[in-house]
C-alpha positions in Angstrom: -10.8 -11.7 -9.0 -12.0 -9.3 -11.8 -15.5 -7.9 -11.1 -17.3 -4.9 -10.7 -17.4 -2.9 -7.4 -20.6 -1.5 -6.6 -20.0 2.1 -5.5 -22.4 2.2 -2.7 -20.0 -0.2 -0.8 -17.4 2.5 -0.7 -19.8 5.1 0.2 -21.1 2.9 3.4 -17.4 3.5 5.0 -17.1 7.1 3.9 -18.9 10.4 3.7 -18.8 10.5 0.0 -17.2 8.9 -3.1 -15.0 11.5 -3.7 -13.8 10.9 0.1 -13.3 7.1 -0.9 -11.3 8.0 -4.0 -8.8 10.1 -1.7 -9.0 7.6 1.3 -8.1 4.7 -1.4 -5.3 6.5 -3.4 -3.6 8.0 -0.3 -3.4 4.2 1.1 -2.4 2.7 -2.1 0.8 5.2 -2.3 1.7 4.0 1.2 1.5 0.5 0.0 3.6 1.1 -2.5 6.5 3.0 -0.8 6.3 0.2 1.9 6.8 -2.3 -1.1 9.3 -0.1 -2.8 11.4 0.5 0.5 11.6 -3.4 1.1 12.8 -4.3 -2.3 15.4 -1.7 -2.1 16.7 -3.0 1.0 16.8 -6.4 -0.2 18.5 -5.1 -3.3 21.1 -2.4 -2.0 24.0 -3.7 0.1 25.2 -1.5 2.8 28.2 -0.1 1.6 29.4 -2.7 0.1 31.4 -3.1 -3.3 29.9 -3.0 -6.9 30.9 -6.6 -7.1 28.4 -7.2 -4.2 26.1 -4.7 -5.6 25.7 -6.8 -9.5 25.6 -10.2 -7.3 22.6 -8.7 -5.6 21.0 -7.8 -8.6 21.7 -11.0 -10.3 20.4 -13.0 -7.5 16.7 -10.4 -8.0 16.5 -11.5 -11.4 17.0 -14.7 -11.0 14.1 -14.7 -8.2 10.5 -16.4 -9.4 8.6 -13.0 -8.4 5.5 -13.7 -6.2 2.3 -12.4 -7.5 1.0 -9.6 -5.2 -2.2 -7.9 -5.2 -2.0 -4.5 -6.6 -1.8 -1.8 -4.3 -5.2 0.0 -5.1 -7.1 -3.2 -4.9 -5.4 -3.6 -1.4 -6.3 -0.5 -0.5 -10.0 -0.9 -1.6 -10.2 -4.2 0.4 -8.7 -2.5 3.6 -11.2 0.1 3.2 -14.5 -2.5 2.5 -13.5 -4.5 5.6 -12.8 -1.2 7.8 -9.0 -1.7 8.5 -8.2 1.7 7.4 -8.7 4.4 9.9 -10.0 7.7 8.5 -8.9 11.0 10.0 -10.5 14.1 8.7 -8.9 17.8 9.1 -10.7 19.6 12.1 -11.7 16.1 13.9 -9.4 14.2 16.3 -8.5 10.2 16.4 -10.7 8.4 19.0 -7.4 7.3 20.5 -7.1 8.6 23.9 -3.9 10.7 24.0 -1.3 9.5 26.3 
């Protein structure tokens, strides 16, 4: 869904808009890296021959791709739902150390 995101919603979850942008950008990079790693695991065979690699590439090209939420949009949604834990420099996590 395309729509305007009120900036005050972002600043409710963080100290400032700048911090919200940093948190969203970092989480979006994490999501993108996770997706890339998952896709590479599906594509790259373990020490296989070139034929296996070519078959894997052909299989991926033939596959119908699912539509995914863009990493930035997913990160914004996670921040707004309170699913992202923000650990600021100099502050400790709220979880007790074991």
